[in-house]
DSSP file (Angstrom, degrees, kcal/mol; ACC not computed):
  #  RESIDUE AA STRUCTURE BP1 BP2  ACC     N-H-->O    O-->H-N    N-H-->O    O-->H-N    TCO  KAPPA ALPHA  PHI   PSI    X-CA   Y-CA   Z-CA
    1    1 A X              0   0    0      0, 0.0     2,-0.3     0, 0.0     0, 0.0   0.000 360.0 360.0 360.0 121.6  -16.2   15.1  -13.6
    2    2 A X        -     0   0    0      1,-0.1     3,-0.1     2,-0.0     0, 0.0  -0.634 360.0-170.5 -88.1 143.9  -14.8   13.7  -10.3
    3    3 A X        +     0   0    0     -2,-0.3    -1,-0.1     1,-0.1     0, 0.0  -0.059  54.7 111.1-118.6  28.6  -16.6   14.4   -7.0
    4    4 A X        +     0   0    0      2,-0.1     2,-0.2     0, 0.0    -1,-0.1   0.019  41.2 131.8 -96.2  31.2  -13.8   13.0   -4.8
    5    5 A X        -     0   0    0     -3,-0.1     2,-0.7     1,-0.0    -2,-0.0  -0.555  58.4-128.2 -83.0 143.0  -12.8   16.4   -3.3
    6    6 A X        -     0   0    0     -2,-0.2     6,-0.1     1,-0.2    -2,-0.1  -0.837  17.2-161.1 -89.0 118.7  -12.3   16.7    0.5
    7    7 A X  S    S+     0   0    0     -2,-0.7     2,-0.6     1,-0.1    -1,-0.2   0.762  78.1  57.2 -73.5 -27.1  -14.4   19.6    1.5
    8    8 A X  S >> S-     0   0    0      1,-0.1     3,-1.9     2,-0.0     4,-0.5  -0.919  74.3-153.6-107.5 114.7  -12.7   20.2    4.9
    9    9 A X  T >4 S+     0   0    0     -2,-0.6     3,-0.9     1,-0.3     4,-0.5   0.797  93.7  58.9 -59.3 -28.9   -8.9   20.7    4.3
   10   10 A X  T 3> S+     0   0    0      1,-0.2     4,-0.8     2,-0.2    -1,-0.3   0.684  95.3  66.7 -75.3 -13.9   -8.1   19.4    7.8
   11   11 A X  H <> S+     0   0    0     -3,-1.9     4,-2.6     1,-0.2    -1,-0.2   0.736  83.6  72.5 -78.0 -20.3   -9.7   16.1    6.9
   12   12 A X  H <X S+     0   0    0     -3,-0.9     4,-2.4    -4,-0.5    -1,-0.2   0.910  96.8  49.5 -61.1 -42.8   -7.1   15.3    4.2
   13   13 A X  H  > S+     0   0    0     -4,-0.5     4,-1.7    -3,-0.3    -1,-0.2   0.900 111.8  47.9 -64.7 -41.9   -4.5   14.5    6.9
   14   14 A X  H  X S+     0   0    0     -4,-0.8     4,-2.5     2,-0.2    -2,-0.2   0.888 113.0  48.5 -64.7 -42.3   -6.9   12.3    8.8
   15   15 A X  H  X S+     0   0    0     -4,-2.6     4,-2.6     2,-0.2    -2,-0.2   0.888 110.9  50.3 -66.2 -38.8   -7.9   10.4    5.5
   16   16 A X  H  X S+     0   0    0     -4,-2.4     4,-2.0     2,-0.2    -2,-0.2   0.863 111.4  47.8 -67.5 -35.9   -4.3    9.9    4.5
   17   17 A X  H  X S+     0   0    0     -4,-1.7     4,-2.6     2,-0.2    -2,-0.2   0.922 113.2  50.0 -65.8 -49.3   -3.5    8.5    8.0
   18   18 A X  H  X S+     0   0    0     -4,-2.5     4,-2.3     1,-0.2    -2,-0.2   0.908 110.3  49.1 -54.4 -46.4   -6.6    6.3    7.7
   19   19 A X  H  X S+     0   0    0     -4,-2.6     4,-2.6     1,-0.2    -1,-0.2   0.902 110.0  51.0 -64.7 -42.4   -5.6    5.0    4.3
   20   20 A X  H  X S+     0   0    0     -4,-2.0     4,-2.4     1,-0.2    -1,-0.2   0.920 110.8  49.8 -62.2 -41.8   -2.0    4.3    5.5
   21   21 A X  H  X S+     0   0    0     -4,-2.6     4,-1.9     2,-0.2    -2,-0.2   0.926 111.4  47.4 -62.2 -42.7   -3.3    2.3    8.4
   22   22 A X  H  X S+     0   0    0     -4,-2.3     4,-1.3     1,-0.2    -2,-0.2   0.930 111.5  52.1 -64.2 -43.0   -5.7    0.2    6.2
   23   23 A X  H  <>S+     0   0    0     -4,-2.6     5,-3.1     1,-0.2     4,-0.5   0.900 109.1  48.7 -56.9 -45.6   -2.8   -0.4    3.8
   24   24 A X  H ><5S+     0   0    0     -4,-2.4     3,-0.7     1,-0.2    -1,-0.2   0.867 107.1  57.2 -69.4 -32.2   -0.5   -1.7    6.5
   25   25 A X  H 3<5S+     0   0    0     -4,-1.9    -1,-0.2     1,-0.2    -2,-0.2   0.800 112.7  39.8 -66.2 -27.4   -3.3   -4.0    7.8
   26   26 A X  T 3<5S-     0   0    0     -4,-1.3    -1,-0.2    -3,-0.4    -2,-0.2   0.367 119.1-108.6-104.0   4.0   -3.7   -5.7    4.4
   27   27 A X  T < 5 +     0   0    0     -3,-0.7     2,-0.5    -4,-0.5    -3,-0.2   0.757  69.9 140.3  81.5  24.7    0.1   -5.7    3.7
   28   28 A X      < -     0   0    0     -5,-3.1     2,-0.9    -6,-0.2    -1,-0.3  -0.883  48.6-136.4-105.5 130.9    0.3   -3.1    1.0
   29   29 A X        -     0   0    0     -2,-0.5     2,-0.4    -5,-0.0    -9,-0.0  -0.739  26.7-175.3 -86.6 108.7    3.3   -0.6    1.1
   30   30 A X        -     0   0    0     -2,-0.9     2,-0.3   -10,-0.1     5,-0.1  -0.794   7.7-158.1 -98.6 144.6    1.9    2.9    0.4
   31   31 A X        -     0   0    0     -2,-0.4     2,-0.1     2,-0.1    -2,-0.0  -0.877  33.4 -91.4-114.6 155.6    4.2    5.8    0.0
   32   32 A X  S    S+     0   0    0     -2,-0.3     2,-0.4     3,-0.0   -16,-0.0  -0.431  96.7   7.9 -64.4 137.9    3.3    9.5    0.5
   33   33 A X  S    S+     0   0    0     -2,-0.1     2,-0.2     2,-0.0    -2,-0.1  -0.771 117.2  20.7  97.2-139.3    2.2   11.0   -2.8
   34   34 A X        +     0   0    0     -2,-0.4    -3,-0.1     1,-0.1     3,-0.1  -0.503  48.9 174.4 -79.5 133.4    1.7    9.1   -6.0
   35   35 A X    >   +     0   0    0     -2,-0.2     3,-1.6     1,-0.1    -1,-0.1  -0.224  30.7 134.2-127.1  40.8    1.1    5.3   -5.8
   36   36 A X  T 3   +     0   0    0      1,-0.3    -1,-0.1     0, 0.0    -2,-0.0   0.489  60.8  72.3 -76.1  -0.7    0.3    4.5   -9.4
   37   37 A X  T 3  S+     0   0    0     -3,-0.1    -1,-0.3     2,-0.1     2,-0.2   0.429  73.8 107.4 -92.7   3.7    2.5    1.6   -9.3
   38   38 A X  S <  S-     0   0    0     -3,-1.6     2,-0.1     1,-0.1    -3,-0.0  -0.487  72.9-119.9 -74.6 147.4    0.1   -0.4   -7.2
   39   39 A X     >  -     0   0    0     -2,-0.2     4,-2.7     1,-0.1     5,-0.3  -0.424  25.9-108.5 -78.3 163.1   -1.8   -3.2   -8.9
   40   40 A X  H  > S+     0   0    0      1,-0.2     4,-2.8     2,-0.2     5,-0.2   0.909 121.0  55.0 -61.5 -39.2   -5.6   -3.1   -9.0
   41   41 A X  H  > S+     0   0    0      2,-0.2     4,-2.2     1,-0.2    -1,-0.2   0.933 110.0  45.6 -59.1 -45.5   -5.8   -5.9   -6.5
   42   42 A X  H  > S+     0   0    0      2,-0.2     4,-1.9     1,-0.2    -2,-0.2   0.947 114.7  46.2 -63.8 -48.3   -3.6   -3.9   -4.1
   43   43 A X  H  X S+     0   0    0     -4,-2.7     4,-2.3     1,-0.2     5,-0.2   0.889 113.8  50.5 -61.4 -40.8   -5.6   -0.7   -4.5
   44   44 A X  H  X S+     0   0    0     -4,-2.8     4,-2.8    -5,-0.3    -1,-0.2   0.868 106.9  53.1 -65.0 -38.0   -8.8   -2.6   -4.2
   45   45 A X  H  X S+     0   0    0     -4,-2.2     4,-2.0    -5,-0.2    -1,-0.2   0.866 110.2  48.5 -67.0 -36.1   -7.7   -4.3   -1.0
   46   46 A X  H  X S+     0   0    0     -4,-1.9     4,-2.1     2,-0.2    -2,-0.2   0.937 113.6  45.1 -66.5 -48.2   -6.9   -1.0    0.6
   47   47 A X  H  X S+     0   0    0     -4,-2.3     4,-2.6     2,-0.2    -2,-0.2   0.918 113.3  51.1 -59.8 -45.0  -10.2    0.6   -0.4
   48   48 A X  H  X S+     0   0    0     -4,-2.8     4,-2.8     1,-0.2    -1,-0.2   0.922 109.6  50.5 -63.3 -41.1  -12.1   -2.5    0.8
   49   49 A X  H  X S+     0   0    0     -4,-2.0     4,-2.4     2,-0.2    -1,-0.2   0.891 109.6  50.4 -62.2 -38.4  -10.3   -2.4    4.1
   50   50 A X  H  X S+     0   0    0     -4,-2.1     4,-2.2     2,-0.2    -2,-0.2   0.942 112.2  47.4 -63.6 -47.5  -11.2    1.3    4.5
   51   51 A X  H  X S+     0   0    0     -4,-2.6     4,-2.5     1,-0.2     5,-0.2   0.924 110.9  52.0 -59.1 -46.5  -14.8    0.6    3.7
   52   52 A X  H  X S+     0   0    0     -4,-2.8     4,-2.5     1,-0.2    -1,-0.2   0.923 111.1  46.6 -54.4 -47.1  -14.9   -2.4    6.1
   53   53 A X  H  X S+     0   0    0     -4,-2.4     4,-2.2     1,-0.2    -1,-0.2   0.869 111.5  51.8 -70.1 -34.3  -13.4   -0.3    9.0
   54   54 A X  H  X S+     0   0    0     -4,-2.2     4,-2.2     2,-0.2    -1,-0.2   0.901 110.7  48.2 -68.0 -39.9  -16.0    2.6    8.2
   55   55 A X  H  X S+     0   0    0     -4,-2.5     4,-3.0     2,-0.2     5,-0.2   0.910 111.2  50.7 -65.2 -42.8  -18.9    0.2    8.4
   56   56 A X  H  X S+     0   0    0     -4,-2.5     4,-2.3    -5,-0.2    -2,-0.2   0.900 111.4  48.2 -56.8 -42.2  -17.6   -1.3   11.7
   57   57 A X  H  X S+     0   0    0     -4,-2.2     4,-1.5     2,-0.2    -1,-0.2   0.910 111.8  48.9 -70.3 -40.5  -17.3    2.2   13.1
   58   58 A X  H  X S+     0   0    0     -4,-2.2     4,-1.0     2,-0.2     3,-0.4   0.950 112.4  48.1 -61.5 -50.0  -20.8    3.1   12.0
   59   59 A X  H  X S+     0   0    0     -4,-3.0     4,-0.7     1,-0.2     3,-0.4   0.872 110.6  51.4 -60.1 -35.9  -22.3   -0.1   13.5
   60   60 A X  H  < S+     0   0    0     -4,-2.3     3,-0.4     1,-0.2    -1,-0.2   0.819 105.3  56.4 -69.8 -26.3  -20.5    0.4   16.7
   61   61 A X  H  < S+     0   0    0     -4,-1.5    -1,-0.2    -3,-0.4    -2,-0.2   0.716 102.6  55.9 -74.9 -21.0  -21.9    3.8   16.9
   62   62 A X  H  <        0   0    0     -4,-1.0    -1,-0.2    -3,-0.4    -2,-0.2   0.681 360.0 360.0 -82.2 -17.4  -25.5    2.5   16.6
   63   63 A X     <        0   0    0     -4,-0.7    -1,-0.2    -3,-0.4    -2,-0.2   0.451 360.0 360.0 -86.1 360.0  -25.1    0.3   19.6
């Protein structure tokens, strides 16, 4: 059972934009919709970049 649902429908657009920005920063070409042709390394680098940016934003909010 997956728990990766976005509870606020308006957040989907923001998360998609955030994902596209992170992908472009690490040099991965994402397209809208299905991206099953990505390698595990590419998908991991996008996810890792997203986490890195979220941690930085959180830490900047604490200061």
